[in-house]
C-alpha positions in Angstrom: -44.4 100.1 -33.4 -41.2 97.6 -32.8 -39.9 96.8 -29.4 -36.6 97.8 -28.6 -35.6 95.8 -25.9 -35.0 92.2 -25.8 -37.8 89.8 -25.7 -37.6 86.3 -25.4 -40.8 85.1 -27.0 -40.5 87.8 -30.2 -36.7 86.3 -30.8 -38.1 82.4 -30.2 -41.1 83.1 -32.6 -38.6 84.9 -35.0 -36.5 82.6 -35.5 -39.1 79.2 -35.7 -40.7 81.1 -38.7 -37.6 81.7 -40.2 -36.8 78.1 -39.8 -40.0 76.7 -40.6 -40.2 74.2 -37.9 -40.8 74.1 -33.8 -38.1 71.4 -33.2 -36.2 72.0 -29.6 -33.9 69.4 -29.1 -33.6 68.4 -25.6 -30.3 67.8 -24.2 -30.6 64.7 -21.8 -27.2 63.1 -21.6 -28.4 59.4 -20.4 -25.4 57.9 -19.4 -26.4 54.2 -20.8 -27.7 55.8 -24.2 -24.6 57.5 -24.9 -22.6 55.8 -28.3 -19.4 54.1 -27.0 -18.0 55.9 -29.2 -17.7 59.0 -27.0 -18.3 57.0 -23.5 -16.9 53.8 -23.1 -18.7 51.0 -20.8 -19.2 50.9 -18.0 -19.5 54.5 -17.2 -19.6 55.8 -13.6 -20.6 59.5 -12.6 -18.3 59.6 -10.1 -15.2 59.3 -12.9 -13.9 62.6 -14.0 -13.9 60.8 -17.3 -17.3 60.7 -17.5 -18.2 64.6 -17.2 -15.3 64.7 -20.0 -17.3 62.2 -22.4 -20.7 63.7 -21.4 -19.1 67.1 -22.7 -17.7 65.6 -25.9 -20.7 64.4 -26.9 -23.1 66.8 -26.1 -20.6 69.4 -27.6 -20.9 67.6 -31.3 -24.1 67.1 -30.9 -24.9 71.1 -30.8 -22.7 71.7 -33.7 -24.8 69.6 -35.7 -27.8 71.7 -34.9 -26.7 75.1 -35.8 -28.7 76.6 -38.3 -31.1 73.7 -37.8 -33.3 74.4 -34.7 -34.2 77.4 -32.8 -33.2 76.2 -29.1 -31.8 73.1 -27.1 -33.4 72.0 -23.8 -30.1 70.9 -21.2 -32.4 69.0 -18.4 -30.6 69.8 -15.0 -30.6 66.8 -13.5 -29.1 64.5 -15.9 -26.0 67.2 -15.5 -26.5 67.1 -11.7 -25.7 63.2 -11.3 -22.3 64.0 -12.2 -21.9 66.7 -9.5 -19.7 69.3 -9.6 -18.8 68.3 -12.8 -21.6 68.3 -14.5 -22.6 71.6 -13.6 -19.3 72.6 -15.8 -20.2 70.6 -18.2 -23.9 72.4 -18.4 -21.9 75.8 -18.5 -19.9 75.2 -21.0 -22.1 73.4 -23.5 -24.9 76.4 -22.7 -22.5 78.6 -23.7 -21.7 76.7 -26.7 -24.8 76.1 -27.9 -25.5 79.8 -27.5 -22.4 81.0 -29.3 -23.9 79.0 -32.6 -27.1 81.0 -32.1 -28.7 78.3 -30.4 -31.8 79.5 -27.3 -30.9 78.1 -24.3 -34.0 76.3 -22.7 -32.8 74.9 -19.1 -35.4 72.6 -18.1 -35.0 72.8 -14.1 -38.9 72.7 -13.0 -38.0 74.7 -10.1 -40.7 75.7 -7.6 -40.1 77.5 -4.1 -40.6 80.2 -1.7 -39.0 83.7 -1.4 -35.3 83.6 -0.7 -35.0 80.2 -2.7 -37.1 81.1 -5.5 -34.7 84.3 -5.5 -32.1 82.2 -5.5 -33.3 79.6 -8.8 -33.2 83.0 -10.4 -30.0 84.9 -10.0 -28.7 81.3 -10.6 -30.6 80.6 -14.3 -31.8 84.1 -15.7 -29.6 86.7 -14.5 -27.6 87.8 -17.8 -24.4 87.8 -15.2 -24.8 84.1 -13.9 -22.5 81.9 -15.0 -25.7 79.5 -15.5 -27.6 81.9 -17.1 -30.3 80.2 -19.7 -32.7 82.0 -22.0 -35.4 80.7 -20.6 -36.2 78.5 -17.5 -39.0 76.1 -16.5 -40.5 76.8 -13.3 -43.3 74.7 -11.5 -46.4 76.8 -10.0 -47.4 74.7 -7.3 -46.1 76.8 -4.5 -48.6 79.9 -5.8 -47.9 82.4 -7.9 -46.1 84.4 -5.9 -43.0 82.5 -6.4 -43.4 83.3 -9.9 -42.3 87.0 -9.0 -38.7 86.7 -9.1 -38.5 84.9 -12.5 -40.4 87.4 -13.9 -38.5 90.1 -12.8 -36.4 88.2 -15.1 -38.7 87.8 -18.1 -39.8 92.0 -17.7 -36.1 93.8 -17.1 -33.9 91.1 -19.2 -35.7 89.9 -21.5 -36.0 86.3 -20.3 -38.2 83.5 -20.5 -40.2 80.8 -18.5 -42.1 78.0 -19.3 -44.7 77.4 -16.5 -45.8 73.6 -15.8 -49.2 73.6 -16.6 -50.5 69.8 -17.9 -47.2 67.7 -18.2 -46.6 64.4 -20.5 -45.9 62.3 -17.7 -48.8 59.1 -17.3 -49.2 60.0 -13.7 -50.0 63.4 -14.2 -53.7 62.8 -14.8 -53.7 61.9 -11.1 -53.6 65.7 -10.0 -53.7 67.2 -13.2 -56.8 66.2 -14.4 -58.9 66.1 -11.4 -62.3 67.8 -11.9 -63.5 70.0 -8.9 -65.0 72.9 -10.2 -62.4 72.6 -13.3 -59.2 70.5 -13.5 -56.1 71.5 -11.8 -54.3 72.5 -15.1 -57.7 74.7 -16.3 -57.2 76.2 -13.1 -53.8 77.1 -13.2 -53.8 78.3 -16.7 -56.4 80.5 -15.9 -54.4 81.8 -13.0 -51.4 82.5 -15.1 -53.7 84.7 -17.9 -53.6 88.3 -16.6 -49.5 87.9 -16.0 -49.4 86.6 -19.0 -51.0 89.4 -21.3 -48.1 91.3 -19.4 -45.6 89.4 -21.0 -46.6 90.3 -25.1 -43.7 91.2 -26.9 -43.9 94.5 -29.5 -43.5 92.3 -32.4 -44.5 89.0 -33.0 -47.3 89.4 -29.8 -46.4 86.2 -28.4 -46.2 86.3 -24.4 -42.5 85.3 -22.3 -44.3 83.7 -20.1 -45.1 80.2 -22.2 -47.0 77.0 -20.5 -45.8 73.1 -20.8 -48.0 71.1 -22.2 -47.9 67.3 -23.4 -48.0 66.5 -26.3 -49.9 63.0 -25.2 -53.5 64.9 -24.4 -54.2 67.2 -28.0 -57.9 68.0 -26.7 -56.7 69.8 -23.0 -54.1 71.8 -25.5 -56.7 73.5 -27.1 -58.4 73.9 -23.9 -55.3 75.6 -22.3 -54.9 77.7 -26.0 -58.4 79.1 -25.4 -57.5 80.4 -22.2 -54.0 81.6 -22.7 -54.5 83.0 -26.6 -50.8 84.4 -26.1 -48.8 81.8 -24.0 -45.7 80.3 -26.1 -46.3 76.2 -25.3 -43.0 74.1 -24.4 -44.7 70.5 -25.5 -43.1 67.7 -24.3 -44.0 63.7 -25.2 -43.2 64.0 -28.7 -41.5 61.0 -30.7 -40.0 59.1 -28.3 -42.9 59.6 -25.9 -45.4 58.4 -28.8 -46.7 62.5 -29.6 -47.3 62.8 -33.2 -46.7 66.0 -34.6 -50.2 66.6 -35.6 -51.4 66.0 -32.0 -47.8 68.3 -30.8 -49.0 71.3 -32.8 -52.8 70.8 -31.6 -52.5 73.7 -29.5 -50.7 76.6 -32.2 -52.6 78.6 -34.4 -52.4 80.4 -37.9 -49.2 82.1 -38.3 -47.7 84.4 -40.9 -45.5 81.2 -42.1 -48.0 78.5 -40.9 -49.0 77.1 -37.5 -47.0 78.7 -34.7 -47.1 79.0 -31.1 -44.6 77.3 -29.2 -41.7 74.9 -29.5 -41.9 70.7 -29.2 -39.3 68.5 -27.5 -37.6 65.7 -28.8 -34.8 64.1 -26.5 -34.4 60.5 -27.1 -36.2 60.5 -30.5 -33.0 62.5 -32.1 -30.2 62.2 -29.4 -30.1 58.8 -29.6 -31.2 56.7 -32.8 -30.7 52.9 -33.0 -28.7 53.4 -36.0 -26.2 55.6 -33.6 -25.1 52.9 -31.2 -22.5 51.1 -32.7 -19.9 51.9 -35.1 -17.6 55.4 -36.1 -17.9 58.6 -35.7 -19.0 58.9 -39.2 -22.0 56.5 -38.6 -23.0 58.4 -35.3 -23.3 61.8 -36.9 -25.0 60.3 -40.7 -28.0 58.6 -37.8 -28.1 61.4 -35.6 -28.6 64.1 -38.8 -31.4 61.5 -40.3 -32.9 61.6 -37.0 -32.8 65.2 -36.6 -34.3 65.6 -39.9 -37.3 63.4 -39.4 -38.2 65.2 -36.5 -37.7 68.3 -38.7 -40.0 67.2 -41.7 -42.5 65.8 -39.2 -43.2 68.9 -37.7 -42.5 70.9 -40.6 -45.3 69.4 -42.7 -47.6 69.6 -39.8 -46.6 73.3 -39.8 -48.0 74.2 -43.2 -50.7 71.4 -43.3 
């Protein structure tokens, strides 16, 4: 029976199936990497012209992504570096992306207690908020009760969350892999299992409580999948961070159109191809399209292989 209510995981998986690949493009406006056709050097974050240039660049990016990927992932820290103007850019670019039919996952990694968590949830997941996204990354290390405000929006507004479980940064092993009775990433996954099962969609069976699991430790992704069979994975570490397509999909499972189970993020590898660093707008567009198609092709082959 179809579920008539909005549901993040159902919407995402259905778009990924339609496109045939799980690529997520990160919108990470590193000022030093933005092509000079958009942002002449030197670029100072406090200069109003800098925010305007970032908006022009990301507008061009999301325009080229329309119909080619399921979702985009703005990294909020790289907008915050521009001050209040950066948050206005984020609001504008996210609205443009959603107008193009792209799902917006805000990478903010929020984790706080009580009223602070309520405030973050209202700011980023309430449909009435100026900065409302379709999903949000959250940090559970202050306790599972801190997830409650976000989960209300999952259940009531059809939003999604991705909980940090095993991240892709080199220092993650200092705490996340350290065994006690089990490594921290396994204990986090186990603690989320019952909540995840309660957030499953009626059309696809996937849960709107997703988890972040890096591409650089594929054997750990398989273990997380055993513990959380219905959670979507947000997989960082693909492309510029060294993870291959096969490793990125290690925690995915067989679905009606190939392997499925989440999205694989690429930021720098798509946004900043070397061939697009100099030249005119046409050269940048060609370089961007080439990098995008390479990532799509690699992941599409891994999905169907």
